[in-house]
Each structure stands twice: as structure tokens, then as C-alpha cells.
C-alpha positions, 0 to 999 in steps of 0.5 A: 259832443251833443252840447258842442253840436248844439252850441255850434248850431246856435251860433250858425243861426245867429242865436249865439249869446256872444253875437247878440246885441244889447236889448233895451226895453223902455216903458212909457204910459202906453207902450214898451219900446224895444231897441237893439244896440240903441237902434229901434226894433219895435214898440209893444202898444198896449191898446191899439183900439181892440188889442195890443199890437207890435208896431212898427217892426224894423228888420236887421237893416232898419227897414219897416217890415210890417204894414203901417196902415191903419196905425199910420196913414198917408202912404198911397202905396199901402193898401187900406183893406182889413183894418184889423190886420194891424202889423203884429197881433194875437186874437181869434175870430170866434171865442164863445161866439164873440169876434176878437178878430174883425174889429167890425163885427156886431159881436165884437170883443176886446183884449184889455191889458190888465198888468205889465208884469215885467219889462227887462233889458239884457242880451235877451229883452223880456216882456210879460203882460196879463190881458182880459178877453172881454165880450161886447157886454164887458164880461170876461171870457178868458185871460192870457199871460203873454211872454215876449222875448226880443233879440238880434244880431247883425243879420237878423232880429227875432221875437219869441211870443209865448202865451197861456190862455185860460178860461175865465167863463164856466165854459169857453169854446175857441170856435172853428174859423179861418179868421185867426189867430197869431198874425202879421200883415207884412210890408206891402212890397213883400206881398206875393201878389206883388212879387214876394215869395212864400215857402213852408217847411213842407216845400210849399211856395207860391201859386203859379199865378201868385194869386190865392189860394197859395199851395200851403194855405190851410196846410200844417207846417213847422214854419213858413217864411215870407220874403221879398223886396223892401226898398232896395233890399230883399228881406224876409219874415219867418214864423216858427211853431214850437213842437210844444205848442198847442196843436203843433204843427199849426195850420197856416192862413197865409194870403197873397195880399199880405196876411201871414197867420198861424191858426190852429182852429181853422180846419173847418175852412181849411180841410172841412174838419171841425176843430173847435176847442172847449175849455172849462173854467180854469183850464188853459192851453199854450201857444209858442212861436218865434218870429225871425226878421232876416236878410234874404230868402229862407235859405239865406236866413237859414230858417230850417237851421233856426227851427232845429235850434228852436226845437232844442230850447 
């Protein structure tokens, strides 16, 4: 009986294998291009300057759902603030005092891909890479192995992002800062301060004046959804945090101007409770997220049901 219920739940939220499109991963010298049933979904770019990123990201109706600038310029409607907020990325603002977030810091770090381990097509596309986190002097601070899985159907597209971060230096400290860490910069028209919406699993949504701080800023939640107009459609993006992920439920750095990030290390800024995390050489932690690009708001996109299914995987 339990298996039938779980299978039915998977089908309800769009993860039933029979309903999935065929995912194709195509390797190039600088990226891996991802398509579903022959239609572009996203491109994993190995080097955007300081880190790998996913861009562009096209939702289930073919519309771009993350900001293009600075990866593509020339759109007068897009804000040009925060040059480091490049579509879809993972890094952190203080690792042994090195900033992997800002891209303008005096002590600026860089993530360098060292190996493309796997890029496989199928009902679920799978991409695995290895990366070094290097300080300004080129010294290796830590490494990560990230596994991305891609899928979708007629109503939604999704990306699973799992990463295992391992200390390479004798001691590595992920410092306490709000500037991190698993982030997206949503499409300009979806911004809360331009009429978009945000809702968390805890029922925390927009501020009364649609300005910062948002009620859910810095607070823990299993998932958060940002949704709003994209051209003539209402679309949404949800980030789900798996219960097996480090420091679940994560805290959220979601801003009215369009930053949408999960950050397990920002409690000093969020709640005045320091939250640094120390690793000795060879020690690791694992972060797990699912990002769903869907039609409508969090209710239309059935995000609560999607999270229930995700927790059982």
C-alpha cells in the first residue's frame, strides 16, 4: 500500500518516469548543454570567470527564468547590480577568509573545474564534475564533487544539485556570513519589488510594501518558492532542501531585488548566532537541493507535494 501511495504522489507532482521527457546532454569544450525532448533547458558553463554556472535556464514554456546579465548584456530592462549573481551557482563568501562570492573582493577566490566525470543522457540526465576552490595565491583550500540531475515534463523542469565539499587544507572554516551560498538570480520581472511573490514552507511571504526585509529572510524553511510574471505568463522557481542535507532546514537569503539563495552559514547576520563550520583535512559535508521551474505559483506548481516526494527519494 505504501509503495502505491508513493508512486501516485510522484505522478501527481510530475516525477513519474512515464511522464518525463527525454533529457539530452551535449558536451562542448566549455560547457554541457541540456535539452528536454529536443528543446533547450540550460547550459552548465565550466568557467564564467570565477565559478561554474548554469545559464540560460528556460522553464517549461521556453521562457528564460534567470537574469541574463552579466553573461549577456544589452537588455535595458535588466538591473546591472551584483555582478557575481550569475543566473545559478554555488559558492560562499568566507572560506578561510577568502571570498568566493563577491568577485570583486581583495581576497578573491576562484572555483576551477578539474574534471568532467560524467555527462549522461536519459529520462534523467546526469552530470558529475570535480572542482578545486583556490585562494588568491592559487593554493587549494577545498574541493567539491557536484552531481546535477536534470528532468522535466510538460508542466515543470527540475535540477537536483548535490555537492560533497571536502577540506584540502589542514583546516578549513566556512565562515559566518550572509553572502552565500547556493543561489539563483531570478528573472527581472519576477522580482518581489516589481510585483512577484515569495512563499516559504512556513507560510512566510511578501512584506507589506514588497521591500526588504522579507518576512522569511534569514529564517529556516524546507523550501521557498519565488513566482511572478515572465512576459505574458505566471511562472515560478522553487528551491527544496533535502532533509539529509547539511544543517537542514537551511536558512534563506532571499531579497526583494531578485537574489534567491539558501545559506546554512549566515546565522550571525540572520539571527546574531555565529554559525561557522570547521573541517580538518579530508573531512566533508554534503548539501542537497532540488530546483523546480514550474507554471503558476507554489500551489499551482504543487511544491508542498513535490517536497513530500523529494524527502522519500
